[in-house]
MDTraj code that builds the backbone (N, CA, C; nanometers):
import mdtraj as md
import numpy as np

residues = "MET PRO SER SER SER PRO ARG ALA LEU VAL PRO ASP VAL LEU GLY PRO PRO ALA GLY LEU LEU VAL TRP PRO LEU ARG THR LEU ALA GLU ALA GLU ALA LEU VAL ALA ALA VAL GLN SER ALA LEU GLU GLY SER ALA LEU SER LEU ARG PRO PRO PRO PRO VAL PRO THR THR CYS CYS GLY ARG GLY CYS ASN GLY CYS VAL TRP GLU GLY TYR TYR ARG ALA LEU GLN PHE TRP ARG GLU ASP ALA VAL ALA LEU LEU SER GLY".split()
xyz = np.array([
    [-0.6948, 1.6605, 1.7990],
    [-0.5777, 1.5739, 1.8027],
    [-0.5883, 1.4734, 1.6887],
    [-0.4840, 1.4573, 1.6071],
    [-0.4880, 1.3636, 1.4955],
    [-0.4942, 1.2196, 1.5427],
    [-0.5604, 1.1399, 1.4639],
    [-0.5708, 0.9974, 1.4941],
    [-0.4387, 0.9286, 1.4663],
    [-0.4073, 0.8250, 1.5459],
    [-0.2838, 0.7496, 1.5235],
    [-0.3077, 0.6298, 1.4326],
    [-0.4284, 0.6136, 1.3849],
    [-0.4617, 0.5026, 1.2961],
    [-0.3948, 0.5204, 1.1608],
    [-0.3409, 0.4099, 1.1024],
    [-0.2832, 0.4213, 0.9684],
    [-0.3841, 0.4722, 0.8672],
    [-0.5089, 0.4363, 0.8843],
    [-0.6142, 0.4769, 0.7913],
    [-0.6322, 0.6284, 0.7929],
    [-0.5949, 0.6923, 0.9050],
    [-0.6119, 0.8366, 0.9164],
    [-0.5147, 0.9135, 0.8283],
    [-0.4147, 0.8468, 0.7737],
    [-0.3184, 0.9141, 0.6873],
    [-0.3807, 0.9604, 0.5567],
    [-0.4874, 0.8957, 0.5148],
    [-0.5489, 0.9280, 0.3862],
    [-0.6999, 0.9322, 0.4032],
    [-0.7652, 1.0380, 0.3563],
    [-0.9109, 1.0411, 0.3656],
    [-0.9743, 0.9359, 0.2762],
    [-1.0887, 0.8859, 0.3192],
    [-1.1609, 0.7841, 0.2428],
    [-1.2492, 0.8546, 0.1402],
    [-1.1882, 0.8960, 0.0284],
    [-1.2617, 0.9748, -0.0696],
    [-1.3564, 0.8931, -0.1551],
    [-1.3186, 0.7725, -0.1882],
    [-1.4021, 0.6912, -0.2763],
    [-1.4595, 0.5690, -0.2080],
    [-1.4103, 0.5370, -0.0909],
    [-1.4522, 0.4151, -0.0236],
    [-1.3807, 0.2958, -0.0815],
    [-1.3690, 0.1914, -0.0009],
    [-1.2992, 0.0727, -0.0505],
    [-1.3833, 0.0031, -0.1555],
    [-1.3271, -0.0678, -0.2496],
    [-1.1832, -0.0764, -0.2716],
    [-1.1278, 0.0336, -0.3613],
    [-1.2139, 0.1119, -0.4270],
    [-1.1634, 0.2136, -0.5203],
    [-1.0768, 0.3171, -0.4498],
    [-1.1062, 0.3475, -0.3255],
    [-1.0269, 0.4443, -0.2508],
    [-0.8826, 0.4021, -0.2347],
    [-0.8585, 0.2726, -0.2402],
    [-0.7213, 0.2232, -0.2274],
    [-0.6359, 0.2634, -0.3469],
    [-0.6983, 0.2869, -0.4611],
    [-0.6226, 0.3238, -0.5815],
    [-0.5674, 0.4655, -0.5749],
    [-0.6300, 0.5526, -0.4974],
    [-0.5829, 0.6906, -0.4877],
    [-0.4960, 0.7131, -0.3649],
    [-0.4730, 0.6083, -0.2896],
    [-0.3903, 0.6179, -0.1694],
    [-0.2496, 0.6573, -0.2109],
    [-0.1959, 0.7673, -0.1584],
    [-0.0616, 0.8087, -0.1986],
    [0.0467, 0.7146, -0.1463],
    [0.1515, 0.7006, -0.2238],
    [0.2660, 0.6174, -0.1852],
    [0.3925, 0.7019, -0.1958],
    [0.4039, 0.7997, -0.1059],
    [0.5204, 0.8885, -0.1094],
    [0.6205, 0.8566, 0.0001],
    [0.5735, 0.7907, 0.1059],
    [0.6604, 0.7617, 0.2196],
    [0.6393, 0.6178, 0.2639],
    [0.7326, 0.5687, 0.3428],
    [0.7180, 0.4339, 0.3965],
    [0.5955, 0.4253, 0.4873],
    [0.5683, 0.5300, 0.5639],
    [0.4504, 0.5295, 0.6517],
    [0.3218, 0.5143, 0.5705],
    [0.3122, 0.5843, 0.4581],
    [0.1935, 0.5714, 0.3725],
    [0.1856, 0.4324, 0.3115],
    [0.2996, 0.3779, 0.2718],
    [0.3014, 0.2428, 0.2148],
    [0.2578, 0.1402, 0.3185],
    [0.3090, 0.1523, 0.4406],
    [0.2716, 0.0578, 0.5463],
    [0.1240, 0.0706, 0.5815],
    [0.0720, 0.1940, 0.5797],
    [-0.0703, 0.2143, 0.6066],
    [-0.1550, 0.1516, 0.4965],
    [-0.1115, 0.1647, 0.3723],
    [-0.1831, 0.1019, 0.2608],
    [-0.1851, -0.0492, 0.2774],
    [-0.0704, -0.1078, 0.3076],
    [-0.0627, -0.2534, 0.3253],
    [-0.1577, -0.2973, 0.4359],
    [-0.1589, -0.2246, 0.5480],
    [-0.2478, -0.2597, 0.6590],
    [-0.3946, -0.2496, 0.6173],
    [-0.4300, -0.1441, 0.5438],
    [-0.5688, -0.1263, 0.5001],
    [-0.6102, -0.2350, 0.4021],
    [-0.5223, -0.2692, 0.3093],
    [-0.5536, -0.3739, 0.2114],
    [-0.5693, -0.5078, 0.2811],
    [-0.4768, -0.5407, 0.3693],
    [-0.4854, -0.6690, 0.4389],
    [-0.6107, -0.6767, 0.5249],
    [-0.6489, -0.5658, 0.5869],
    [-0.7715, -0.5628, 0.6663],
    [-0.8944, -0.5833, 0.5777],
    [-0.8970, -0.5169, 0.4626],
    [-1.0098, -0.5325, 0.3700],
    [-1.0185, -0.6753, 0.3179],
    [-0.9036, -0.7348, 0.2880],
    [-0.9028, -0.8732, 0.2398],
    [-0.9528, -0.9685, 0.3475],
    [-0.9053, -0.9507, 0.4704],
    [-0.9509, -1.0361, 0.5807],
    [-1.1005, -1.0201, 0.6025],
    [-1.1485, -0.8955, 0.5968],
    [-1.2902, -0.8692, 0.6167],
    [-1.3779, -0.9301, 0.5091],
    [-1.3206, -0.9543, 0.3931],
    [-1.3945, -1.0147, 0.2822],
    [-1.3635, -1.1624, 0.2650],
    [-1.2855, -1.2182, 0.3573],
    [-1.2442, -1.3598, 0.3524],
    [-1.1729, -1.3928, 0.2214],
    [-1.0890, -1.3003, 0.1756],
    [-1.0116, -1.3197, 0.0534],
    [-0.8637, -1.3268, 0.0880],
    [-0.7869, -1.3897, 0.0006],
    [-0.6425, -1.3937, 0.0240],
    [-0.5686, -1.3513, -0.1020],
    [-0.4540, -1.2927, -0.0815],
    [-0.3684, -1.2441, -0.1885],
    [-0.2252, -1.2695, -0.1454],
    [-0.1367, -1.2828, -0.2417],
    [0.0043, -1.3021, -0.2075],
    [0.0493, -1.1896, -0.1138],
    [0.1559, -1.2123, -0.0387],
    [0.2046, -1.1069, 0.0512],
    [0.2515, -0.9840, -0.0273],
    [0.2489, -0.8682, 0.0371],
    [0.3000, -0.7486, -0.0300],
    [0.4510, -0.7601, -0.0492],
    [0.5076, -0.6783, -0.1365],
    [0.6525, -0.6839, -0.1553],
    [0.7244, -0.6474, -0.0254],
    [0.8403, -0.7081, -0.0022],
    [0.9140, -0.6768, 0.1204],
    [0.9738, -0.5361, 0.1147],
    [0.9822, -0.4740, 0.2304],
    [1.0438, -0.3418, 0.2412],
    [1.1940, -0.3565, 0.2177],
    [1.2520, -0.2720, 0.1335],
    [1.3953, -0.2834, 0.1039],
    [1.4822, -0.2652, 0.2283],
    [1.5914, -0.3378, 0.2296],
    [1.6870, -0.3260, 0.3405],
    [1.8275, -0.2956, 0.2899],
    [1.8424, -0.2783, 0.1585],
    [1.9761, -0.2633, 0.1014],
    [2.0012, -0.1266, 0.0391],
    [1.9220, -0.0272, 0.0702],
    [1.9418, 0.1056, 0.0123],
    [2.0699, 0.1675, 0.0683],
    [2.1507, 0.2229, -0.0211],
    [2.2763, 0.2852, 0.0210],
    [2.2576, 0.4323, 0.0564],
    [2.1412, 0.4898, 0.0211],
    [2.1124, 0.6281, 0.0550],
    [2.1795, 0.7317, -0.0338],
    [2.2324, 0.6906, -0.1484],
    [2.3020, 0.7845, -0.2368],
    [2.2151, 0.8348, -0.3513],
    [2.0885, 0.8006, -0.3534],
    [1.9995, 0.8488, -0.4591],
    [2.0267, 0.7873, -0.5948],
    [2.0592, 0.6605, -0.5954],
    [2.0932, 0.5908, -0.7198],
    [1.9769, 0.5921, -0.8188],
    [2.0100, 0.5953, -0.9467],
    [1.9107, 0.5762, -1.0511],
    [1.8708, 0.4290, -1.0455],
    [1.7428, 0.4016, -1.0289],
    [1.6982, 0.2632, -1.0130],
    [1.7117, 0.2159, -0.8692],
    [1.6947, 0.3058, -0.7757],
    [1.7048, 0.2739, -0.6327],
    [1.6086, 0.1610, -0.5956],
    [1.6476, 0.0842, -0.4950],
    [1.5618, -0.0259, -0.4501],
    [1.4251, 0.0252, -0.4062],
    [1.4176, 0.1504, -0.3595],
    [1.2885, 0.2062, -0.3186],
    [1.1977, 0.2290, -0.4381],
    [1.2531, 0.2661, -0.5529],
    [1.1715, 0.2816, -0.6740],
    [1.1079, 0.1485, -0.7110],
    [1.1856, 0.0425, -0.7056],
    [1.1334, -0.0909, -0.7348],
    [1.0280, -0.1336, -0.6349],
    [1.0498, -0.0997, -0.5075],
    [0.9533, -0.1348, -0.4029],
    [0.8188, -0.0673, -0.4291],
    [0.8217, 0.0633, -0.4535],
    [0.6960, 0.1349, -0.4756],
    [0.6267, 0.0891, -0.6038],
    [0.7023, 0.0558, -0.7059],
    [0.6431, 0.0030, -0.8299],
    [0.5758, -0.1318, -0.8026],
    [0.6453, -0.2196, -0.7307],
    [0.5881, -0.3508, -0.6976],
    [0.4650, -0.3352, -0.6090],
    [0.4694, -0.2388, -0.5176],
    [0.3553, -0.2156, -0.4295],
    [0.2351, -0.1655, -0.5089],
    [0.2571, -0.0864, -0.6116],
    [0.1466, -0.0412, -0.6970],
    [0.0807, -0.1595, -0.7680],
    [0.1608, -0.2517, -0.8193],
    [0.1040, -0.3710, -0.8836],
    [0.0266, -0.4548, -0.7824],
    [0.0813, -0.4706, -0.6618],
    [0.0150, -0.5479, -0.5565],
    [-0.1190, -0.4832, -0.5216],
    [-0.1186, -0.3493, -0.5111],
    [-0.2414, -0.2764, -0.4792],
    [-0.3453, -0.2971, -0.5890],
    [-0.3048, -0.2885, -0.7158],
    [-0.3983, -0.3089, -0.8266],
    [-0.4584, -0.4489, -0.8232],
    [-0.3771, -0.5486, -0.7935],
    [-0.4283, -0.6860, -0.7830],
    [-0.5274, -0.6981, -0.6675],
    [-0.4975, -0.6317, -0.5557],
    [-0.5872, -0.6366, -0.4400],
    [-0.7210, -0.5711, -0.4718],
    [-0.7178, -0.4566, -0.5365],
    [-0.8419, -0.3871, -0.5715],
    [-0.9244, -0.4712, -0.6682],
    [-0.8594, -0.5337, -0.7646],
    [-0.9314, -0.6207, -0.8584],
    [-0.9969, -0.7367, -0.7841],
    [-0.9256, -0.7946, -0.6898],
    [-0.9801, -0.9059, -0.6120],
    [-1.0966, -0.8593, -0.5252],
    [-1.0810, -0.7454, -0.4600],
    [-1.1867, -0.6932, -0.3732],
    [-1.3093, -0.6474, -0.4520],
    [-1.2882, -0.6078, -0.5762],
    [-1.3998, -0.5606, -0.6594],
    [-1.4837, -0.6760, -0.7129],
    [-1.4305, -0.7961, -0.6993],
    [-1.5034, -0.9158, -0.7369],
    [-1.5101, -0.9402, -0.8816],
])
top = md.Topology()
chain = top.add_chain()
for i, resn in enumerate(residues, 1):
    res = top.add_residue(resn, chain, resSeq=i)
    for name in ("N", "CA", "C"):
        top.add_atom(name, md.element.get_by_symbol(name[0]), res)
traj = md.Trajectory(xyz[None], top)
């Protein structure tokens, strides 16, 4: 039976924090799991980072060029890179 843990969505191939860089960001579930894992790692290391980008609420669903979801995933990648740099010390 598969685990319901967000961490179970992605195997820990490299271990934290480097493993966070290979975490796929193809779906909202994967993005939310990444955010949860990063926030947990930061708390465990007594570190703080700005909040992750907010999840879009204004998508029209028409597949626009420059969709709000593209911007969200791009911003989340930058947030993840900053988190990994902070966790790497």
